[in-house]
GUDOMAR-492141 format. One record per residue (C-alpha): x, y, z. Coordinates in steps of 0.1 Angstrom, whole numbers, padded with zeros to 4 digits, always signed. Example, Ala and Ser with C-alpha at 12.3 -4.5 7.8 and 13.67 -1.06 7.14 Angstrom:
+0123-0045+0078
+0137-0011+0071
This chain:
+0303-0111+0970
+0274-0088+0968
+0279-0066+0999
+0317-0062+1000
+0327-0066+0964
+0296-0055+0944
+0301-0087+0924
+0332-0104+0912
+0328-0090+0877
+0309-0064+0858
+0293-0066+0823
+0320-0042+0810
+0346-0069+0816
+0331-0091+0789
+0328-0065+0760
+0352-0084+0738
+0333-0117+0741
+0302-0107+0721
+0295-0091+0687
+0282-0055+0686
+0251-0064+0665
+0224-0090+0670
+0200-0096+0699
+0212-0085+0733
+0224-0114+0755
+0220-0121+0791
+0243-0104+0816
+0277-0122+0813
+0287-0111+0848
+0256-0128+0862
+0263-0160+0842
+0299-0161+0854
+0287-0157+0890
+0262-0186+0884
+0291-0208+0872
+0310-0201+0904
+0280-0209+0926
+0273-0239+0905
+0308-0252+0911
+0308-0245+0948
+0274-0262+0954
+0281-0291+0929
+0251-0283+0907
+0246-0294+0871
+0231-0269+0846
+0194-0277+0852
+0195-0273+0890
+0217-0242+0887
+0191-0225+0864
+0163-0236+0887
+0182-0221+0917
+0184-0187+0898
+0146-0188+0895
+0138-0200+0930
+0166-0192+0955
+0167-0159+0972
+0205-0161+0979
+0211-0165+0941
+0189-0136+0933
+0205-0115+0960
+0241-0120+0949
+0231-0111+0913
+0208-0082+0922
+0178-0098+0906
+0141-0090+0913
+0123-0117+0933
+0100-0124+0904
+0129-0126+0878
+0121-0157+0856
+0158-0166+0851
+0170-0183+0820
+0171-0217+0802
+0198-0241+0815
+0214-0245+0780
+0227-0209+0783
+0253-0220+0808
+0268-0245+0783
+0270-0218+0757
+0287-0194+0782
+0313-0220+0791
+0322-0224+0755
+0329-0187+0753
+0349-0189+0785
+0371-0217+0772
+0384-0196+0743
+0419-0183+0745
+0430-0171+0780
+0396-0157+0790
+0394-0178+0822
+0428-0164+0833
+0417-0128+0826
+0385-0133+0847
+0406-0147+0875
+0429-0116+0873
+0399-0093+0876
+0384-0112+0905
+0417-0113+0924
+0422-0075+0918
+0388-0068+0934
+0395-0093+0963
+0428-0075+0969
+0411-0041+0970
+0386-0054+0995
+0414-0066+1018
+0409-0104+1014
+0445-0109+1001
+0475-0094+1021
+0508-0084+1006
+0536-0109+1009
+0515-0133+1029
+0519-0171+1031
+0505-0193+1004
+0504-0230+0997
+0504-0249+0964
+0494-0285+0958
+0484-0305+0927
+0455-0328+0919
+0448-0351+0890
+0424-0341+0862
+0409-0370+0842
+0407-0367+0805
+0373-0373+0789
+0386-0404+0770
+0384-0442+0775
+0414-0462+0786
+0426-0481+0755
+0449-0510+0749
+0475-0505+0721
+0453-0525+0697
+0423-0505+0706
+0442-0472+0703
+0454-0479+0668
+0420-0493+0657
+0402-0463+0671
+0427-0439+0655
+0420-0454+0621
+0382-0452+0627
+0385-0416+0638
+0405-0406+0607
+0380-0424+0585
+0351-0406+0601
+0369-0372+0597
+0376-0378+0560
+0340-0391+0554
+0326-0358+0568
+0350-0335+0548
+0357-0354+0516
+0338-0386+0515
+0345-0392+0478
+0381-0399+0486
+0371-0431+0503
+0355-0446+0472
+0375-0476+0461
+0394-0478+0494
+0369-0488+0520
+0352-0522+0515
+0331-0545+0536
+0360-0557+0557
+0369-0521+0566
+0332-0516+0575
+0333-0545+0599
+0366-0534+0615
+0359-0497+0618
+0322-0493+0615
+0317-0489+0653
+0337-0478+0684
+0362-0505+0692
+0356-0527+0723
+0382-0554+0724
+0392-0557+0761
+0425-0568+0774
+0424-0604+0760
+0412-0601+0723
+0416-0631+0699
+0446-0630+0676
+0460-0597+0689
+0492-0598+0668
+0473-0605+0636
+0448-0577+0643
+0474-0551+0652
+0494-0559+0620
+0463-0558+0599
+0452-0525+0614
+0487-0510+0609
+0486-0520+0572
+0451-0504+0569
+0464-0472+0585
+0494-0470+0561
+0471-0475+0531
+0448-0448+0543
+0476-0423+0549
+0493-0430+0516
+0459-0427+0498
+0453-0393+0513
+0488-0381+0507
+0485-0392+0470
+0454-0371+0465
+0471-0341+0482
+0439-0326+0497
+0435-0305+0527
+0415-0332+0546
+0448-0351+0548
+0459-0326+0574
+0428-0327+0597
+0433-0334+0634
+0421-0370+0632
+0445-0378+0604
+0474-0360+0621
+0467-0380+0653
+0467-0412+0633
+0501-0403+0618
+0516-0397+0652
+0501-0428+0667
+0516-0449+0638
+0551-0434+0644
+0549-0442+0681
+0536-0478+0677
+0551-0491+0644
+0584-0491+0625
+0598-0507+0594
+0624-0534+0596
+0654-0538+0573
+0633-0556+0548
+0608-0527+0547
+0580-0547+0565
+0558-0529+0590
+0564-0541+0626
+0547-0533+0659
+0570-0517+0684
+0579-0533+0717
+0602-0522+0745
+0630-0544+0730
+0622-0542+0694
+0619-0507+0679
+0615-0490+0713
+0584-0474+0728
+0580-0436+0734
+0581-0424+0770
+0549-0417+0788
+0555-0380+0786
+0550-0381+0748
+0530-0413+0742
+0495-0405+0728
+0468-0425+0746
+0437-0414+0727
+0431-0401+0691
+0405-0377+0705
+0428-0359+0729
+0464-0361+0718
+0475-0339+0748
+0463-0363+0775
+0490-0385+0791
+0491-0416+0812
+0511-0414+0845
+0516-0436+0875
+0528-0422+0909
+0542-0451+0930
+0523-0483+0929
+0488-0469+0938
+0479-0437+0919
+0476-0437+0882
+0454-0418+0858
+0451-0405+0822
+0448-0368+0817
+0464-0337+0833
+0475-0322+0866
+0460-0290+0881
+0483-0270+0904
+0462-0248+0928
+0477-0220+0949
+0458-0203+0977
+0464-0180+1006
+0465-0198+1040
+0467-0170+1066
+0450-0180+1099
+0432-0147+1103
+0416-0143+1069
+0396-0162+1042
+0416-0185+1020
+0416-0173+0984
+0427-0192+0953
+0454-0170+0936
+0465-0192+0907
+0454-0223+0889
+0478-0240+0864
+0470-0270+0843
+0499-0291+0830
+0504-0325+0814
+0500-0354+0839
+0536-0364+0831
+0550-0330+0841
+0568-0330+0874
+0553-0307+0901
+0585-0287+0906
+0584-0277+0869
+0552-0257+0875
+0567-0234+0901
+0584-0209+0877
+0551-0203+0858
+0532-0199+0891
+0556-0173+0904
+0556-0154+0871
+0518-0151+0870
+0516-0141+0907
+0543-0114+0901
+0522-0101+0872
+0491-0099+0895
+0511-0084+0924
+0503-0113+0947
+0537-0129+0953
+0539-0145+0988
+0568-0142+1012
+0567-0180+1019
+0552-0208+0998
+0543-0241+1015
+0545-0272+0993
+0549-0310+0995
+0579-0331+0984
+0569-0330+0947
+0578-0293+0944
+0610-0292+0964
+0635-0293+0936
+0667-0275+0947
+0671-0257+0914
+0635-0243+0915
+0639-0234+0952
+0670-0214+0945
+0654-0197+0915
+0623-0187+0935
+0645-0171+0961
+0667-0153+0937
+0642-0140+0912
+0611-0134+0933
+0623-0134+0969
+0599-0163+0977
+0610-0189+1003
+0597-0223+0992
+0592-0246+1023
+0586-0283+1021
+0600-0317+1027
+0629-0328+1005
+0620-0356+0981
+0630-0391+0992
+0659-0411+0978
+0645-0432+0948
+0678-0448+0938
+0681-0486+0934
+0711-0487+0958
+0690-0470+0985
+0660-0494+0981
+0682-0525+0981
+0707-0512+1006
+0735-0521+0982
+0767-0502+0973
+0769-0465+0978
+0738-0442+0974
+0734-0404+0977
+0732-0404+1015
+0766-0421+1019
+0784-0389+1007
+0788-0360+1031
+0800-0325+1021
+0824-0307+1044
+0814-0271+1037
+0840-0256+1060
+0869-0273+1044
+0853-0272+1009
């Protein structure tokens, strides 16, 4: 990074991140480099800041004097907050890849491979009762911070006992049906109370999450009574749209087969895989955990085309080999996607009953 690239980034690449006035900050190019080294070596913020003070290799790659005192570890958290805004991370990746390409680390129309891994959301796994109860509590906390006077006359001691602390009910709580009905009634009272006052706090993220969670978990019967949804009564939303936490409404629960399940997202990582050069990550895409792998391919190819890094062949596993996306990649980007075709998931094939897909053969010559 130091000898062949003169660093992955330069301070001029970060001009738009900082105001023009105020006290001068630390070198953002150096902080970005520390974040990369920190990830590669598995260091938390304190050891990473200590490495900048004490390790010669860290000082060498950032062109620091040997007696440089470094910086406080909290600076790294502040820098990551800046990095998370907008598409800044993608722009930094574009700059780094352009310099790697100029240095000859990435060849044109080489072979690349793509695979996905799970990303856990920073939320607890909640039962439906815990989800609704915690959604009410989160909405109450939000209103209390922004317009606490609206809760006067609505919140009493019973509400304080139910929503005064984070919910911990477990899988076998006492009287679950009574509790979930009572919580649903409280949520309706809260939402109608806020709507009646017509204030801006009624549209905060916590209240909006509560509204969506209520729609997904309750319905009104013909008599107008609030009922909890079940698979047979009212219907439940699919996992691709079901909210699993009021604190991150974009996280999704997904199960792959009978072994792998998680709540969060999926990261699709693409890298070069030539045998005679260093492997370089060329694209990272984060999608919902419920998004199928093959649906990420068009976006990956679009971004690689913008960077001028399209491969001649892409190696993938069976999750990406959708015939529609394979044909589209060949037609639009001249990329050959190679990988095993997905298995046959039909009930007839599993039970060996009736006719399944493999029982039909196409005679292409005779059409």
